[in-house]
N, C-alpha and C positions, 0 to 999 in steps of 0.2 A: 522596599529594599528586597533584593533577591536573597533567599536563604542559601546556605552552603550547599544543601542538597540540590536546590534548583540550579545553582551555578554548575555543579558537577554534572547534572543531567544535561544541561545545555552543552557543556564541553564534550560529553560522550556522544551526543547527537551530532555535533559538528564533525567529530572524528569518524563516526560511523558513516556519514554521508558526505564526506569531503569530495568524493567522486562516486562513480557508479559501480565500483568493484564489488563491494559487499552486497549491494542490492542485486547486482547481476548474478552473483553466485546463488542467491536464493531463487531468482527467477528461473535460472537454468534447471534447477531441480524440478520445479513445477512444469516447465515446458517439456522436459524429457519423460517424466514418469506419471503425469496426471492421466487418469483414466477417461475423463471427459475431454475428448479431442476437439470439441467445438471451440473451446478457448474462452476464458472469462472476459478478455478484453473485447472480443467480438460480441459476446453475450451482452456486455454493458452497452456497447454501441447500439445494439438492437433496441434498447430501452430508452435511449435518448430521443424523446419525442418533442422536437422543437421545429420552428419554421425552417424552410430551405434557405432563407436569408436571415442569419442570426449571428449575434455576438456570443462567443463562448469563451469562458475563462477556466483554465485548469490550475488548481492550486496543488503544489507539491507534485509536479509532473514527473519527477524522478529521471529516468532515462528515456522518457517519451514512449513507453511501452504501449500505451493506449492507442497510439496513432500508427504503430509500426507493423501491425499484422494485416490480416485479410479484411480490412474495413475500407469503406468508401466514404470519404469526407465530402459532403456537398460543397460544390464550388462557391456557394453563397455564404458559407460559414466564415466568419472572421475569428480566428482562434488565437488566443493569447496563452502561452504556456509560461507558468511561473514556478519558481522553486526558491527556497532559502539558500540553497547551495549553488554557487557559481560553477563549481566543478560539474554538478549534475546538468546544469543548463548547457554547458559546453558539449557534454556527451549527447544530450538531446538534440542539439543543433546538428551534430554529425550524423546522428541516426535518421532524422526525419528530413534533412535537407534534400535528399534524393527522391522524396515521395511526390514532388510536383505540386504540393499545396503550399501556399504562402502563410507560414506561421509567424507570429511575433513572439518575442521572448523577453522576460523581465525577472530580475531577482526581486522577490517580494515576500513579505511576512503575512500569513493568513490572518493574523490578529490586527493588521492595519492595512487593508487592501487599498492600494493607491489608485482607486478609480472613483468616479462620481457615483452618486446614488442612481439606482435604476439604470445601470449601464449594460446589463447582460441578460440574455435570454436563458442561459444555463451557466451554472457554476459546478465544476466537477472537482471532487475532493476524494480521490481514491486511495485507500490504505495510507492515510497521512494524518487524519485528525487525532489519532492516538499519540502523535508526536507533539502536538500543539500544547504549550503550557496552559493556556486559558481557552478551553474548548468553547464555553458559552460566548466569550468575546469573539472568537473566530466565526462562529455560526451567526452571531448578530451582524458581523461584517458581511458575510455571505448574503444574508437577507437584505441588507442595505443596498448592495450593488445589483441585486436582481430586479428586473422589471416586475411589475405587479403580476404578470402571468408567468413569471420565470420559474425554473426548476433547479433544485440542487440535487446532484447525484453523488452519493457518498458510499463507496464500497469499504467493507471492513470484514473482519473475521469473527466467528463465534468462539465461545469458550472451549468447544470440543475440537477446534482446529488443531491438528497435529498433536493431539493429547499424548500420543505415544512418545513424542519428542520430550514432553515434560516428564514422562515416566523415566526416560533415559537420563534426563538432567538430574532427577532426584536420586537415581541409583548411582550414577558415575560422578556427578559434580556436587552432590549434597545441596542442591538448590531446588526450590519448589517448581519453578518454571523458567523457561529460557527467556521469556519476554512478558512484560506487564501490559502489552498492547490491548488485549481484549478486556482487561479490567478497566482501562482508561476510556476506550471508545470501541466497544465491540458490538456485535449484533444484539446482545442482551443489554449491555451498559449504555449503549449509544442512543437507544430509542427515546429515553427521557430527554436527552439533550435536543434531539431532533424535534420532538413534539413541543418543547418549550420555545423553539425558534420559529417553527413553521405551522401554517394552518392545516395543511394536509400532509400526512406521512404514511408511506407504505413500505414494506420490506419484501423484496424478492430474494429468495435463496438460490444459490448456484450449486447444483449437485455435482460432487466430484470426490475423488480419493487419490491416493498415491500408491503405486506398486513399484517399489524401488528394487532394481536388480543389480546395482553396483554400489559398493560402499563409498568410493571416492567422491561422487557428487554430493552425497549426504554429508560427508565429512567437510566438504567445502562449505556447505550450508551452515553447519555448526560452527566452523571456524570464522565465518563471516560475522557471527554474533559474539565472538569472544571479547570484543572491546567493551561490551556491556557487563561482562561478568568476569570475576577473578577465577579463571580456569587454568590449571597448570598443564604443562606438556605431558606429564605422566598420566593425568586424567584423560586427556585427549587420546593418548596412545592406548589406554585400556579400553576406551569406547570404540576406537577403530578396530581393535582386535575382536571385540564382541560383535560388531556389525559384520565384519568379514566372515566370522564363523557362522553367524545367522544366515547370511546369504549362501554360503557354501553348503549349509545343511538343508535349508528350506527353499533356496532359489530366489527368494524375494523377502522384502520387508514391506508390510502394509501400514499405511498411515491414514488416519481420518483427515478429511478436509471439510471445513465448515466455513463457508463465506457467503456473502450476499451483498445486496445493494439497497441502501435507503434511497427512496425517491420522494422528494419533498417539494411541495409547492408553496410559494410565498403566501 
C-alpha cells in the first residue's frame, strides 16, 4: 500500500511534468548561460557506442531534448521514446517530427517496461531515475530488456550541482535544498544502484558551469520548481530583488554545474 507521502510525491510529480513547461524553463537557463558550449546532449550522443543497426529505448524522454540538437541519428537505429507523461510525449512528437527520423512513442513506466527480454541494444535514462519510486526495480527492468551486449546510459547530477541555488533556498525560503534529486539518484548516490544492477559501470563527468547575466531566466527556473515546495510570493519577490541587485552590481551570477553519465554494460 502506498504511503501518504508516496501518494503526495506522485501527485507533485504528475503536476510538475503534466507538460513540458516547467522542464523547458530549466532547460532554457542551461542553454543560454552554460559555459561549455559543446552541449551535454551532443556529448552524451558521442558516448553511445552501439551498432549502426540497433534498437534504442529512451525512458523519460521529456521534451525530446536528446534528439533535437546538433546530433546525427544513424538511419539504422530504431528509436522508441517513452515517458510517463502523455503531455510530454505530445510535445516530444511536435519537436522531433521535423527531424526526418522515424521515432516511435509510448507512454510507459520505467518500473514495468512493456517490452520482451533482451529487446534493446541501448536503454537511455537521462535525468529521470531520481524521479522513479523504486530505483532498483527500474534498473532491473532496464537490465532485463537489454541484449547481453547492451548498454545503459544514465545521466544525472552530483551533489555540487547548482549548490549556490541551495544556498539561496536556505537564505530566502528556509529550506535546505530546492530538490532531493541528487540524494535519490545522483553521481554519488547512484553508483551503488548501477553496480548492483550491471556487471560493468563507469562514470564520465561533463565539465560545465553557469554564468547568468539576467535575473528573469533564473527566476523562471526557480518558479518552475515551486510546485515541489511551499514558497510564498513574498519570498519569491525578495529573492528576485536580491538577484537583480547582484547582477546590477557584479554583472553576473555564477553557479556550479556538476553532471555526468553512467555507462553500464549488462
